[in-house]
C-alpha positions as CSV (number, residue, x, y, z in Angstrom):
1,M,-8.4,-19.3,-30.2
2,F,-6.3,-22.1,-28.8
3,Q,-5.7,-20.1,-25.6
4,R,-9.5,-19.8,-25.2
5,A,-10.1,-23.4,-25.8
6,L,-7.3,-24.5,-23.4
7,C,-8.8,-22.4,-20.7
8,F,-12.2,-24.0,-21.3
9,A,-10.7,-27.4,-20.7
10,F,-9.4,-26.5,-17.3
11,I,-11.8,-23.9,-15.8
12,A,-15.2,-24.1,-17.4
13,L,-16.7,-26.0,-14.5
14,P,-15.6,-24.6,-11.2
15,V,-17.8,-24.9,-8.1
16,F,-19.0,-21.5,-7.2
17,A,-20.7,-20.1,-4.2
18,A,-23.2,-22.0,-2.1
19,G,-25.5,-19.0,-2.6
20,P,-25.9,-16.6,-5.5
21,T,-22.8,-15.4,-7.4
22,F,-24.3,-11.9,-7.3
23,V,-25.8,-9.6,-4.6
24,P,-29.6,-9.7,-5.2
25,D,-31.5,-6.5,-5.6
26,S,-34.4,-8.2,-3.8
27,T,-34.9,-11.5,-2.1
28,F,-38.4,-12.8,-1.3
29,K,-38.9,-13.2,2.5
30,G,-42.6,-12.5,3.1
31,A,-46.0,-14.2,3.1
32,A,-47.8,-12.1,0.6
33,L,-47.3,-12.4,-3.1
34,T,-47.7,-8.7,-3.7
35,G,-46.0,-7.7,-7.0
36,W,-46.6,-11.1,-8.6
37,H,-49.5,-12.4,-10.7
38,T,-50.6,-15.9,-11.6
39,S,-51.6,-17.6,-14.8
40,G,-52.4,-21.2,-16.0
41,A,-53.4,-24.2,-13.9
42,A,-51.7,-23.8,-10.6
43,T,-52.4,-22.2,-7.2
44,W,-49.7,-20.3,-5.3
45,K,-49.2,-19.4,-1.7
46,A,-46.4,-18.0,0.5
47,Q,-45.4,-18.4,4.1
48,D,-42.2,-17.3,5.9
49,G,-40.4,-16.7,2.7
50,E,-41.3,-20.0,1.1
51,I,-43.5,-20.0,-2.0
52,T,-45.5,-23.2,-2.9
53,G,-47.0,-23.8,-6.3
54,T,-49.6,-26.6,-6.6
55,P,-50.7,-27.7,-10.1
56,S,-54.4,-28.2,-10.7
57,A,-53.7,-29.9,-14.0
58,P,-50.5,-31.5,-15.4
59,A,-49.9,-28.5,-17.7
60,G,-49.4,-26.4,-14.6
61,G,-49.2,-22.7,-14.2
62,W,-46.9,-19.7,-13.5
63,L,-46.2,-17.1,-10.8
64,T,-44.9,-14.1,-12.7
65,L,-43.2,-11.0,-11.3
66,D,-44.8,-7.7,-12.3
67,K,-41.4,-6.1,-13.0
68,S,-39.5,-6.7,-16.3
69,F,-35.8,-7.0,-17.1
70,Q,-33.6,-7.5,-20.1
71,D,-30.3,-8.8,-18.5
72,V,-31.1,-10.4,-15.2
73,G,-29.8,-12.9,-12.7
74,V,-32.1,-15.2,-10.7
75,Y,-31.2,-17.4,-7.7
76,L,-33.4,-19.7,-5.6
77,S,-33.6,-22.9,-3.7
78,F,-36.3,-25.4,-4.7
79,K,-37.7,-28.8,-3.6
80,C,-39.4,-30.9,-6.3
81,P,-40.7,-34.3,-5.2
82,A,-41.7,-37.2,-7.5
83,G,-44.3,-36.1,-10.0
84,C,-43.4,-32.4,-9.7
85,K,-42.2,-30.2,-12.5
86,A,-40.4,-27.0,-11.8
87,G,-38.5,-24.3,-13.6
88,I,-37.6,-20.6,-14.0
89,L,-38.6,-18.5,-17.0
90,V,-36.6,-15.3,-17.7
91,R,-37.4,-12.6,-20.3
92,A,-41.0,-13.7,-20.3
93,E,-41.9,-11.5,-23.1
94,K,-45.5,-11.0,-24.3
95,T,-46.4,-12.1,-27.8
96,A,-49.6,-11.9,-29.9
97,T,-50.5,-15.5,-28.7
98,G,-49.0,-15.6,-25.2
99,M,-45.3,-15.4,-24.0
100,K,-41.9,-16.5,-24.9
101,G,-38.6,-16.6,-23.1
102,Q,-35.7,-18.7,-21.8
103,Y,-36.7,-21.5,-19.5
104,A,-34.5,-23.4,-17.0
105,S,-36.1,-26.8,-16.4
106,L,-35.5,-28.0,-12.8
107,T,-37.4,-31.3,-13.1
108,E,-36.0,-34.7,-12.2
109,G,-34.4,-36.1,-15.4
110,D,-34.7,-32.8,-17.2
111,Q,-32.3,-30.1,-16.0
112,A,-31.5,-28.0,-19.0
113,L,-32.1,-24.6,-20.7
114,Y,-34.7,-24.0,-23.4
115,N,-36.1,-21.3,-25.6
116,V,-39.9,-21.8,-25.1
117,T,-43.2,-20.3,-26.2
118,L,-46.5,-20.3,-24.2
119,D,-50.1,-19.7,-25.2
120,A,-52.3,-17.1,-23.6
121,N,-53.2,-19.6,-20.7
122,G,-49.5,-20.3,-19.9
123,K,-49.5,-23.7,-21.6
124,E,-46.2,-24.5,-23.2
125,T,-46.6,-24.7,-27.0
126,S,-42.9,-25.2,-28.0
127,R,-39.5,-25.7,-26.6
128,E,-36.0,-26.1,-28.1
129,K,-32.8,-26.5,-26.2
130,V,-30.6,-23.5,-26.4
131,K,-27.8,-23.8,-29.0
132,P,-24.4,-24.2,-27.4
133,V,-22.0,-21.2,-27.4
134,A,-18.4,-20.5,-26.7
135,S,-17.9,-20.8,-23.0
136,M,-16.1,-17.5,-22.4
137,A,-17.9,-14.9,-24.4
138,R,-20.7,-12.4,-23.9
139,V,-22.1,-12.6,-27.4
140,A,-23.2,-16.0,-28.8
141,N,-21.0,-17.5,-31.5
142,T,-20.0,-20.9,-32.8
143,P,-18.2,-22.9,-30.0
144,P,-14.6,-23.7,-30.6
145,P,-13.5,-27.3,-31.1
146,P,-12.4,-29.0,-27.8
147,P,-8.6,-28.9,-27.3
148,P,-6.6,-32.2,-27.3
149,G,-7.3,-34.3,-24.2
150,A,-10.6,-32.5,-23.4
151,A,-12.9,-35.3,-24.4
152,G,-15.5,-36.2,-21.9
153,R,-15.3,-32.9,-20.0
154,G,-19.0,-32.3,-20.1
155,P,-21.3,-30.4,-17.7
156,G,-20.6,-30.8,-14.0
157,R,-22.1,-33.8,-12.3
158,G,-22.1,-34.9,-8.7
159,P,-23.8,-37.5,-6.5
160,G,-27.4,-37.9,-7.6
161,G,-27.0,-36.7,-11.2
162,R,-26.4,-33.6,-13.2
163,G,-25.1,-30.9,-10.8
164,G,-25.8,-33.3,-7.9
165,Y,-29.6,-32.9,-8.3
166,R,-31.5,-34.4,-5.3
167,P,-35.1,-35.3,-6.0
168,G,-37.5,-34.3,-3.2
169,E,-34.8,-32.4,-1.4
170,W,-33.7,-28.8,-1.4
171,N,-31.5,-27.8,-4.4
172,S,-30.3,-24.5,-5.5
173,A,-30.4,-23.0,-9.0
174,Q,-29.1,-19.8,-10.7
175,V,-30.0,-18.5,-14.1
176,I,-28.3,-15.5,-15.8
177,V,-29.3,-14.1,-19.1
178,D,-27.1,-11.4,-20.5
179,A,-26.9,-10.0,-24.1
180,D,-27.9,-13.1,-26.1
181,I,-26.5,-15.9,-23.8
182,V,-28.3,-17.7,-21.0
183,R,-26.3,-19.7,-18.4
184,G,-27.5,-21.9,-15.6
185,N,-25.9,-23.3,-12.4
186,L,-27.3,-26.1,-10.3
187,N,-26.2,-26.8,-6.7
188,A,-23.3,-24.4,-7.2
189,V,-21.9,-26.3,-10.2
190,N,-21.2,-23.8,-13.0
191,G,-22.8,-24.8,-16.3
192,A,-24.7,-27.8,-14.8
193,L,-27.9,-26.5,-16.6
194,G,-25.8,-25.6,-19.6
195,S,-25.4,-22.4,-21.5
196,G,-26.6,-21.3,-24.9
197,A,-27.9,-18.6,-27.2
198,T,-31.3,-16.9,-26.8
199,E,-33.5,-16.5,-29.8
200,D,-34.3,-12.9,-29.1
201,K,-31.0,-11.5,-30.5
202,M,-30.4,-9.4,-27.3
203,G,-33.8,-7.7,-27.6
204,G,-35.8,-9.8,-25.2
205,F,-37.4,-8.0,-22.3
206,G,-39.8,-9.3,-19.7
207,P,-40.4,-10.5,-16.2
208,I,-39.2,-13.6,-14.2
209,A,-41.7,-16.4,-13.7
210,L,-41.7,-19.6,-11.6
211,Y,-43.4,-22.8,-12.8
212,S,-45.4,-25.5,-11.1
213,G,-46.6,-28.5,-13.2
214,G,-47.0,-32.2,-13.1
215,T,-48.9,-33.9,-10.3
216,A,-47.1,-32.7,-7.1
217,P,-46.4,-29.2,-5.6
218,V,-43.1,-27.5,-5.8
219,S,-41.6,-25.2,-3.1
220,Y,-39.3,-22.3,-3.7
221,R,-37.4,-20.2,-1.2
222,E,-34.6,-17.6,-1.1
223,V,-36.0,-16.3,-4.4
224,G,-33.7,-13.4,-5.4
225,Y,-33.0,-11.4,-8.5
226,K,-30.7,-8.7,-9.8
227,D,-31.0,-6.3,-12.7
228,L,-27.7,-6.9,-14.5
229,G,-28.1,-3.9,-16.7
230,V,-26.9,-1.7,-13.8
231,R,-23.1,-1.2,-13.4
232,V,-22.0,0.3,-10.1
233,A,-18.5,1.9,-9.7
234,P,-17.9,3.0,-6.1
235,P,-15.8,6.1,-5.4
236,E,-12.1,5.2,-5.6
237,V,-10.4,4.5,-2.3
238,T,-6.7,4.0,-1.7
239,S,-5.2,3.0,1.6
240,T,-3.5,5.9,3.5
241,K,-0.6,3.4,4.0
242,F,0.2,3.5,0.3
243,R,0.6,6.1,-2.5
244,M,-0.8,5.0,-5.8
245,Q,1.0,5.8,-9.1
246,R,-0.5,4.5,-12.3
247,I,2.3,4.2,-14.8
248,D,0.1,3.1,-17.7
249,E,-3.6,3.5,-18.5
250,F,-3.8,0.7,-21.0
251,F,-4.1,-3.1,-21.0
252,Y,-0.8,-4.8,-22.0
253,S,-0.2,-7.6,-19.5
254,W,-1.6,-9.7,-16.7
255,G,2.0,-10.0,-15.2
256,V,4.8,-7.8,-13.9
257,A,8.4,-8.0,-13.0
258,A,11.3,-5.7,-11.9
259,A,15.0,-5.5,-12.7
260,D,17.7,-2.9,-13.4
261,I,17.2,-3.1,-17.1
262,N,19.5,-0.2,-18.2
263,H,22.3,-0.7,-15.6
264,D,21.8,2.6,-13.9
265,G,21.5,1.1,-10.4
266,I,17.8,1.7,-10.2
267,L,15.1,-0.9,-10.5
268,D,12.8,-0.7,-13.5
269,I,9.4,-2.4,-14.1
270,V,8.5,-4.9,-16.8
271,A,4.9,-5.4,-17.9
272,G,4.2,-7.1,-21.2
273,P,5.8,-5.3,-24.1
274,Y,7.3,-2.4,-22.1
275,Y,9.8,-1.7,-19.5
276,Y,9.3,1.4,-17.4
277,L,12.4,3.3,-16.2
278,G,12.8,4.0,-12.6
279,P,12.9,6.0,-10.4
280,N,10.0,8.0,-11.9
281,F,8.5,5.4,-14.2
282,T,7.3,8.0,-16.6
283,E,9.4,6.8,-19.5
284,K,8.9,3.5,-21.2
285,R,10.5,1.6,-24.0
286,E,9.4,-1.4,-26.1
287,I,10.8,-4.9,-25.5
288,Y,8.7,-6.1,-28.4
289,L,6.1,-4.4,-30.6
290,A,3.4,-3.1,-28.3
291,S,-0.3,-3.3,-29.0
292,T,-2.9,-2.4,-26.4
293,V,-5.7,-4.9,-25.7
294,S,-9.5,-4.3,-25.5
295,P,-10.4,-6.1,-22.2
296,S,-14.0,-6.4,-23.4
297,V,-13.2,-8.8,-26.2
298,Q,-9.5,-9.7,-26.0
299,Y,-7.0,-11.4,-23.7
300,S,-3.5,-10.1,-23.1
301,A,-0.7,-11.9,-24.8
302,T,1.2,-12.0,-21.5
303,M,0.0,-13.7,-18.3
304,V,3.3,-13.8,-16.3
305,N,6.6,-11.8,-16.6
306,F,9.9,-12.6,-15.1
307,S,13.3,-10.9,-15.4
308,H,16.8,-12.3,-14.7
309,D,20.1,-12.5,-16.5
310,F,19.3,-15.8,-18.1
311,T,22.1,-15.5,-20.7
312,G,24.9,-14.8,-18.2
313,D,26.1,-11.6,-19.9
314,G,25.4,-9.4,-16.9
315,W,22.3,-7.8,-18.3
316,P,18.7,-8.8,-17.1
317,D,16.6,-10.5,-19.7
318,V,12.8,-11.0,-19.7
319,I,10.6,-14.1,-20.2
320,T,6.9,-14.1,-20.8
321,T,4.6,-17.0,-20.2
322,T,1.0,-17.6,-21.3
323,A,-1.1,-20.7,-21.1
324,G,-1.4,-22.3,-24.6
325,K,1.8,-20.7,-25.9
326,P,5.5,-21.3,-25.8
327,V,7.7,-19.5,-23.2
328,V,9.6,-16.6,-24.9
329,L,13.0,-15.3,-23.8
330,Y,13.7,-11.7,-24.7
331,V,17.5,-10.9,-24.6
332,N,18.5,-7.5,-23.3
333,P,20.3,-5.5,-26.0
334,K,22.8,-4.2,-23.4
335,G,21.6,-0.6,-23.5
336,E,21.0,-0.3,-27.2
337,A,17.9,1.7,-28.0
338,R,16.1,-1.0,-30.0
339,R,13.6,-3.9,-29.5
340,W,14.9,-7.1,-28.1
341,S,15.7,-10.4,-29.9
342,S,13.4,-13.2,-28.9
343,Y,13.7,-17.0,-28.6
344,Q,11.1,-19.7,-27.8
345,V,12.9,-21.6,-25.1
346,V,10.1,-23.8,-23.6
347,P,7.4,-25.4,-25.8
348,T,3.7,-24.7,-25.2
349,I,2.9,-24.6,-21.5
350,M,-0.4,-25.4,-19.8
351,T,-0.4,-23.3,-16.6
352,E,-1.6,-19.8,-16.2
353,I,0.5,-19.4,-13.1
354,C,4.3,-20.0,-13.2
355,Q,7.0,-19.6,-10.6
356,L,10.7,-18.6,-11.0
357,R,12.8,-20.2,-8.2
358,D,16.2,-21.8,-7.9
359,I,15.3,-25.4,-7.7
360,D,18.7,-27.1,-7.7
361,G,20.7,-24.4,-5.8
362,D,23.0,-23.5,-8.7
363,G,22.3,-19.8,-8.5
364,M,20.2,-19.7,-11.7
365,P,16.4,-19.4,-11.0
366,D,14.3,-22.0,-12.8
367,L,10.9,-21.8,-14.3
368,I,8.2,-24.0,-12.8
369,T,5.4,-24.6,-15.3
370,G,3.4,-27.3,-17.0
371,V,4.6,-28.9,-20.3
372,G,2.6,-31.6,-22.0
373,G,0.5,-32.4,-19.0
374,V,3.6,-32.8,-16.8
375,L,4.4,-30.3,-14.0
376,S,8.0,-29.4,-14.8
377,W,11.0,-27.1,-14.1
378,A,12.9,-25.7,-16.9
379,T,16.4,-24.2,-16.8
380,P,18.6,-22.5,-19.4
381,D,21.3,-24.6,-21.1
382,K,24.4,-22.8,-20.0
383,A,26.1,-23.7,-23.3
384,N,23.2,-22.3,-25.3
385,P,20.8,-20.2,-23.1
386,T,18.8,-19.0,-26.1
387,G,18.2,-22.5,-27.3
388,P,15.7,-25.0,-25.9
389,W,15.8,-25.0,-22.1
390,I,16.4,-28.2,-20.2
391,I,13.1,-29.6,-18.9
392,H,12.9,-31.8,-15.8
393,K,9.9,-33.7,-14.5
394,I,8.2,-32.9,-11.2
395,S,4.9,-34.8,-11.7
396,G,3.6,-37.7,-13.6
397,P,1.7,-37.4,-16.9
398,A,-1.4,-35.8,-15.4
399,G,0.0,-33.4,-12.9
400,V,-0.8,-30.0,-14.5
401,V,-3.6,-27.7,-13.3
402,A,-4.1,-24.3,-14.9
403,H,-4.4,-22.4,-11.7
404,G,-2.6,-22.5,-8.3
405,M,1.1,-23.0,-7.8
406,G,3.5,-22.5,-4.9
407,V,7.1,-23.1,-4.0
408,G,8.5,-23.6,-0.5
409,D,10.1,-26.0,1.9
410,I,7.2,-28.0,3.3
411,N,9.0,-30.8,5.1
412,G,11.9,-28.8,6.5
413,D,14.7,-30.6,4.7
414,G,16.2,-27.4,3.3
415,R,15.0,-28.1,-0.3
416,V,12.1,-26.2,-1.9
417,D,9.1,-28.3,-2.7
418,V,6.4,-27.5,-5.4
419,L,2.7,-27.2,-4.7
420,S,-0.4,-27.2,-6.8
421,S,-4.1,-27.2,-5.9
422,L,-3.9,-31.1,-5.9
423,G,-1.1,-31.4,-3.3
424,W,2.6,-31.0,-2.9
425,Y,5.6,-32.6,-4.6
426,E,8.6,-33.4,-2.4
427,Q,11.9,-32.4,-4.0
428,P,14.4,-35.3,-4.1
429,A,18.0,-34.9,-3.1
430,N,19.1,-35.1,-6.7
431,A,16.5,-33.0,-8.6
432,A,18.9,-32.0,-11.4
433,S,19.7,-35.7,-12.3
434,A,16.4,-37.3,-11.3
435,T,14.6,-39.1,-14.0
436,E,11.5,-40.1,-12.0
437,P,8.7,-37.7,-10.8
438,W,9.0,-36.2,-7.4
439,K,7.2,-37.9,-4.5
440,F,3.6,-36.6,-4.5
441,H,1.6,-35.9,-1.3
442,E,-2.1,-35.5,-2.1
443,Q,-3.8,-32.5,-0.4
444,A,-6.7,-30.4,-1.7
445,F,-5.7,-26.8,-1.6
446,G,-8.9,-25.6,-3.2
447,T,-9.8,-26.0,-6.9
448,G,-7.0,-23.9,-8.3
449,G,-6.2,-20.3,-7.4
450,A,-3.2,-18.0,-7.8
451,E,0.3,-18.0,-6.6
452,M,0.3,-20.0,-3.3
453,A,2.3,-18.6,-0.3
454,V,4.4,-20.9,1.8
455,Y,5.4,-19.6,5.2
456,D,5.0,-20.2,9.0
457,V,1.7,-18.5,9.6
458,N,1.2,-19.3,13.3
459,G,4.8,-19.4,14.5
460,D,5.0,-23.1,15.4
461,G,8.1,-23.7,13.3
462,K,6.4,-25.4,10.4
463,N,5.6,-23.9,7.0
464,D,1.9,-23.5,6.2
465,V,0.1,-22.6,3.0
466,V,-2.0,-19.5,2.2
467,T,-3.9,-19.5,-1.0
468,A,-6.9,-18.5,-3.1
469,L,-9.2,-21.4,-3.4
470,A,-10.6,-20.7,-6.9
471,A,-9.1,-18.3,-9.4
472,H,-12.5,-17.7,-11.0
473,G,-14.7,-18.2,-8.0
474,Y,-14.7,-17.4,-4.3
475,G,-12.4,-18.2,-1.4
476,L,-9.2,-17.6,0.5
477,A,-7.9,-20.0,3.1
478,W,-4.7,-20.9,5.0
479,F,-3.7,-24.5,5.6
480,E,-2.1,-25.3,8.9
481,Q,0.6,-27.9,8.7
482,K,0.3,-30.7,11.2
483,R,2.1,-34.0,11.7
484,D,0.8,-37.2,13.1
485,T,2.6,-39.5,15.6
486,D,4.6,-41.1,12.7
487,G,5.7,-37.7,11.4
488,R,3.4,-37.7,8.4
489,I,2.4,-34.3,7.2
490,F,-1.2,-33.2,6.8
491,F,-3.0,-29.9,6.7
492,D,-6.0,-28.4,8.4
493,Q,-8.0,-25.8,6.4
494,H,-8.9,-22.5,8.0
495,M,-11.1,-20.2,6.0
496,I,-10.3,-16.5,5.5
497,M,-12.9,-15.6,2.9
498,G,-15.8,-17.7,1.7
499,D,-18.7,-16.7,-0.5
500,L,-21.5,-14.1,0.1
501,S,-23.3,-16.4,2.5
502,D,-20.3,-16.7,4.9
503,K,-19.0,-14.6,7.7
504,N,-15.7,-13.5,6.3
505,A,-12.6,-11.8,7.8
506,G,-13.3,-8.0,8.0
507,G,-16.6,-8.5,6.3
508,V,-14.7,-8.7,3.0
509,T,-16.0,-10.8,0.0
510,F,-14.9,-10.6,-3.6
511,T,-14.5,-13.0,-6.5
512,E,-11.7,-14.1,-8.8
513,P,-8.7,-13.9,-6.6
514,H,-6.5,-14.7,-9.6
515,G,-3.4,-12.7,-8.5
516,A,-1.6,-13.1,-5.2
517,T,1.8,-13.0,-3.5
518,S,3.2,-12.6,0.0
519,A,5.6,-10.2,1.7
520,D,6.1,-8.6,5.1
521,V,4.1,-5.5,4.3
522,D,4.0,-4.0,7.8
523,G,7.5,-4.8,8.8
524,D,6.7,-7.0,11.9
525,G,8.8,-9.9,10.7
526,V,5.9,-12.1,9.6
527,P,4.8,-12.3,5.9
528,D,1.4,-11.1,4.9
529,F,-0.8,-12.2,2.0
530,I,-1.5,-9.8,-0.9
531,V,-4.4,-10.6,-3.2
532,G,-6.7,-9.0,-5.6
533,K,-9.7,-9.5,-8.0
534,R,-8.9,-10.0,-11.6
535,Y,-11.6,-7.9,-13.2
536,W,-13.2,-9.3,-16.4
537,S,-11.1,-12.4,-16.3
538,H,-13.0,-13.8,-19.3
539,E,-13.8,-10.6,-21.1
540,D,-17.0,-8.5,-20.7
541,S,-19.3,-11.4,-19.8
542,Y,-21.1,-13.2,-17.0
543,T,-18.9,-16.3,-17.4
544,D,-17.6,-15.8,-13.9
545,P,-19.3,-14.8,-10.6
546,D,-19.7,-11.1,-10.0
547,P,-17.6,-10.0,-13.0
548,Y,-18.5,-6.3,-12.5
549,G,-17.7,-6.2,-8.8
550,P,-15.1,-3.6,-7.8
551,P,-11.5,-4.6,-8.9
552,V,-10.1,-4.6,-5.4
553,L,-6.6,-5.1,-4.1
554,Y,-6.1,-6.2,-0.5
555,T,-3.4,-6.9,2.0
556,Y,-4.2,-9.6,4.6
557,K,-2.1,-9.0,7.6
558,T,-1.0,-12.2,9.3
559,V,-1.8,-11.9,13.0
560,R,-0.5,-14.7,15.4
561,N,-3.3,-15.2,17.9
562,K,-3.4,-18.2,20.1
563,T,-7.2,-17.9,20.6
564,A,-7.9,-18.0,16.8
565,P,-8.4,-21.3,15.0
566,G,-5.0,-22.7,14.2
567,G,-3.3,-19.9,16.2
568,A,-3.6,-17.2,13.6
569,E,-6.0,-14.9,11.8
570,F,-5.9,-12.7,8.7
571,V,-6.9,-9.0,8.9
572,P,-7.8,-7.4,5.5
573,E,-7.0,-3.9,4.5
574,L,-8.2,-2.4,1.2
575,M,-5.3,-1.0,-0.8
576,N,-7.4,0.2,-3.7
577,N,-10.8,-0.6,-5.3
578,R,-10.1,0.4,-8.9
579,S,-6.8,-1.5,-9.7
580,G,-7.4,-5.1,-9.0
581,A,-4.9,-7.9,-9.8
582,G,-3.8,-9.7,-12.9
583,S,-2.3,-13.2,-12.9
584,Q,0.8,-12.0,-11.0
585,L,1.5,-9.5,-8.2
586,L,4.9,-8.1,-7.4
587,A,6.0,-7.2,-3.8
588,I,9.3,-5.5,-3.8
589,D,11.1,-2.5,-2.3
590,L,11.5,-0.5,-5.6
591,N,13.2,2.6,-4.1
592,K,15.2,0.9,-1.3
593,D,13.5,2.9,1.5
594,G,12.8,-0.1,3.6
595,A,9.1,-0.3,2.7
596,V,7.4,-3.0,0.5
597,D,5.9,-1.7,-2.7
598,I,3.2,-3.5,-4.6
599,V,3.0,-3.6,-8.4
600,T,0.1,-4.9,-10.5
601,S,-0.6,-4.9,-14.2
602,N,-3.9,-5.9,-15.7
603,N,-6.8,-4.7,-17.8
604,R,-7.1,-1.5,-15.6
605,G,-3.5,-0.5,-16.4
606,T,-0.2,-0.8,-14.6
607,F,0.1,0.5,-11.0
608,I,2.6,1.0,-8.3
609,F,1.5,1.2,-4.7
610,W,4.3,2.8,-2.8
611,G,4.6,1.6,0.7
612,T,5.3,4.0,3.6
613,A,8.7,3.6,5.2
614,K,8.7,3.5,9.0
615,K,10.1,6.6,10.6
616,K,13.5,6.1,12.3
617,K,13.4,6.5,16.0
């Protein structure tokens, strides 16, 4: 429960797409209201895709679609001047006395979700705000208490009020009703209209309706809807440049690592409770007691895996990290056929993404994570590696974000720096003995994504940043490093993939790029970006945009092109559309054939994508 509550504190309110977070089945573009009918005290007309409702009495009236739905998503833009009342009704179910359903009020001073009833003339007879529900669930239940430090993190607000509402100007709204929960976004701010339980116990069924009331007309455009009861699974596709091997069909972990666990000279794979023995990866053994997870209603106990000889005995150990839990070290039993001894070495962490890199140059990789609100690096105590690790500060007391983390030399001084979605931290010369936080350079690298890649994208000699912009939304971008006349570093953002309304590289658009890494996949000497969709990030629910979209995995080839913005472009190639990513992707040459292999573990299973070695000339 704490894990769920912690996630709520950090990611309940991302900014999603400028348009709908789903691909509509239909969007109104015409001038005839065929397929709709009216009721109540309002007149309706349409022209060039814009629908105008003019109330003839303050109680107003409705424009109702002839088609009915149970689970449905609705998106539209609206303009409601002073005196106007506007809203969207979903599951407008007929009753003995009129209709009932869930109503999203879009009126100035009243942007909220209600359960409402209407009489036979369309006049509202009752309304009650929907009862709050847990933020990351498909079925309504009692919301968990807020985690420590989460006070005041209410619904999204922007300039002009809740969700940035702009009276008399064009705004956007989205309403999704699924099972017995209704959720509403306003001006792309998730939850700005709230979320809550329907009164129909999942049984409601009825059309969509638009409302016009008060004393002034309302205008609607881009009115689109999608039947969410339909799930589409496209035929499986795998790139001809890779050979896919699924080494497990079940959900054990969001993370994956590789090491020679059994000392036979061959790399093995670690994913959650198991290690899989190379080179065939058909045999697996438990590290700790294994229990498969139902992705519909449960989260994996492991977000990120790393493997290294942390104890110094010559055998690779394993650490697991999960936001809201301590970091656990599992010590390799040196070939003995048994489960491994475990030790909590870092107290409860606050990041879903962690990195393992040698910060201080002593040959021991260090864990970069968030502890107690402070972005930190932790390293084993050489005198007692299974005891509490030594924790060093990177940030001040409010430097932790749940998503987005990178490591690389930004300023070219030979020391690795640490990045988050908020900016980058410059490593001091004496990181191991420093008592003060590292120097912080503010830079918005999105709202928090996955592992952030640091490399020279355009070949100008300066390291750039490639990253997902929102782990639970849309967006990929690269940030070109530049310097002013005084040598100060700043970054220009170049979009790779936006939302559904944007023209994206290769025509590719997907949501939830929660897992990413970088490697020279094609062997041209320039790193490429590897990223995938984390399917059902928050269980089987519509908490996130397009949760049922194909779980894709892509390589984005870095192409240096002087005519492209910033001197480079990214060309996507689909690796697979049924595997997706977790919280961590691994790019490594498993079989030492000179080709990069990609490994992913998530709620679809654990997969190896074997790269194709170049033929020797």
